[in-house]
N, C-alpha and C positions, 0 to 999 in steps of 0.2 A: 317598276321593280319594288319600290317601297310599298305599293299597294298589295303586291303578292305577299310580301313579308307580313303585313298586317293580317291578311287573311289566314296565313298559316298559323300565326300566333293565336288568332281567335279560335281556329279549329282545335288547336292543342288545348286551349283553355276550356273549350267545351267538353273535349274528351276527358280532361282531368276532373272537371266538375261532375260529369256523368259517372266516372269511376268512383269518385268519393261518395256520391249518393248511393251507388250500388253497394259499396262496402258498409256504409252506415246501415242500410236496410238489412244486409246479411247478418251483421252483428246483432241488430234488433231481433231478427227472427231467431237467431241462435240463442239469445237470452230468453226468449219466450219458450223455446223448446226445452232448455235446461231447467227452467223453473216450473214446468208443467208437472202436475201431480200424477206420477206414474206409480201404481202399486208395486211394492217390492215383494220378492219371493223369499219365503222362509222355509228352512229345512228343519228336520228333527234329527238329533244325534242318538245313536244306539249306545246303551251302556257298554263300557269297555272293561270294567273290573268285576270279577266274580270270585267267590270262594273256590279254593282248590277242591276238586272232587277226587276221592280215592277210587281206584279201580281203572280198568281199561276203557278207553274211548271206543264206543261201539254204536252200531245202528245208523240208519239214514232216514232223514226226516224231510218231508215236503211241507212247505208253508203255503197254504192256499190263500189267495187274495181275500182279505176279510170282506164281509158283506156289510152294507150300511144303507140306511134309508136315503131317499133321493136328496133330502136336505143336507146330508153329510157326505154324500158321494160326489164331491166337488173339490176344486182347488181353493174355494173360498173359505175364510175363517168364520165359523158360525158363532152367533151370539143368540142365546136363548132369553127371551123376554117373558114378561108376565103372561100366564096362560099357555106357555109353551110355544109361542110364535117365534120363528127364526128370522133374524136379519144377519147381515154380514159386514165385517170391517171393510172399509173402503181404501185403507192405506197399506194393505198387504194381503198376500195370498200364500197358500202352501206351494211348495216347489213342484208338486204333482197332485193328481187326484188323491184325496186322503187315504182310501183303501190301498191304493198302489204304494203310496209312501210308507204306510204302516207295514205292509208286507215286506218291503225292502229293508226296513229297519229291524223287523223281527228276525229276518234271515241273518242280518249282520250281528244281531245280539247273540244268536245261537253260535255263530262262527266265533265271536269274541270269547264266548264261554268255553269253547273247545271241549265240550262234553259228549259230542257225537262225532261219528266218523265223517259224515257229510250232511250238508243242509242245502236245499234248493227249493225251486218252485215247480209246479206242474209244467211239463214240457222240457225239463232239463235232462230227461232220460236217466233218472236215477232209479235203481231197483230199490225203492223206498220200503222201509219197514212200517213207518207211521206217517200220518198226515195231521197237521195242526189246522183246525177249522176255527174261525173266529167271527163273531158278529160285533160290530161297533154299536154299542148301546147309547153312548154319549161321547161327544168330543166337542165341547162348546165353552164359550165364555159366559159366565153368569154374573150379572151385575145386580146386586141388591144394595145393602149398605156399603159393601166393599166389592171389589172385583176379584173373582177367582176363576180358574179353569177347572173343568170337570172332565175326566176321562174314565170310561167304563167299557170293558170288553168281556163278552162271554166266549170262553175258549173250550174246545173239545179236542181230545187226543184220540185218534182213530187208528186201529190196526189196519194198515193198507192192504193186507192180504185177505183178512176175513171180513173187513168192513165193520167190525165190532168197535163200539165206543169204549175205550179203556177208562176214561174218566173225563169229567167236565167241571169247570169252575168259573165263577164270575170274578173278574179283577177290576178294581177301581182305584183311582187316585185323584187327589185334589191338590191344587197349589195356588197360593195368592199371587195376584198380578199387581205390579206397582202402578199400573195405569191401564187405560182402555185402548191405547194405541197398539199397533201391530208388533212393535219391537218388544214392549213389555209383556204383551200377551203371549207371543211366541216363546219368550224366555221361560215363562211360567209353564207353558205346555211342554217344553223341552224337559224340565225337571220332573213333571208328573209322568210323562211317557217313559223316561228312563227308569223311574222307580217301578212302574207297572210292568215294563218289559223284563226287567231283572227278575221280578216275581214269576212271570210267565215261564221264563227259561228254567229257573230253579225248580219250579213245580213240575214242568213237563219232563225234564230229564230225571226227576225223582220218580216218575211213574214208570219209566222204562229201564 
């Protein structure tokens, strides 16, 4: 009888030891997972304030997804080095492919300005009056003596019924970054993009 009791105690002790070991291993693995370097995703905010425009809100605009070279047509945050070679930040990405993200924020910018009757993208079944076409010429971090971000877009406003280009213009903006990490770089991009998109909206609505 005593022998059976000792055996039970040994088995319980063995199970307790095994459970403790499993728990320690799980905590160790959890610590490794939480400390692993996973790139964060960063968004861009559309400008929200615009000067009041006199006159009626009119017309419908389609914002086509901007075009970009392969080095910029990505979620990765580009850094341009000497000679024009591209590399990318390792601690952060954009929340979507850059052209798609810019298209979404341009649409939001026009909506915030409230200067047109409707704004959308191709496929939204709008009987549009105009299309906004854009090419991303630059969207990169430049590190020389200091760190800054450079944004440049070529924009054309097209009559959607005749296909005629009403007007075109190149917009550019720069902003200093407090550091080369993704948090500081994305904050600098946010400021530059808001300034650039505000100009695009004011210029575009002034043409129609």
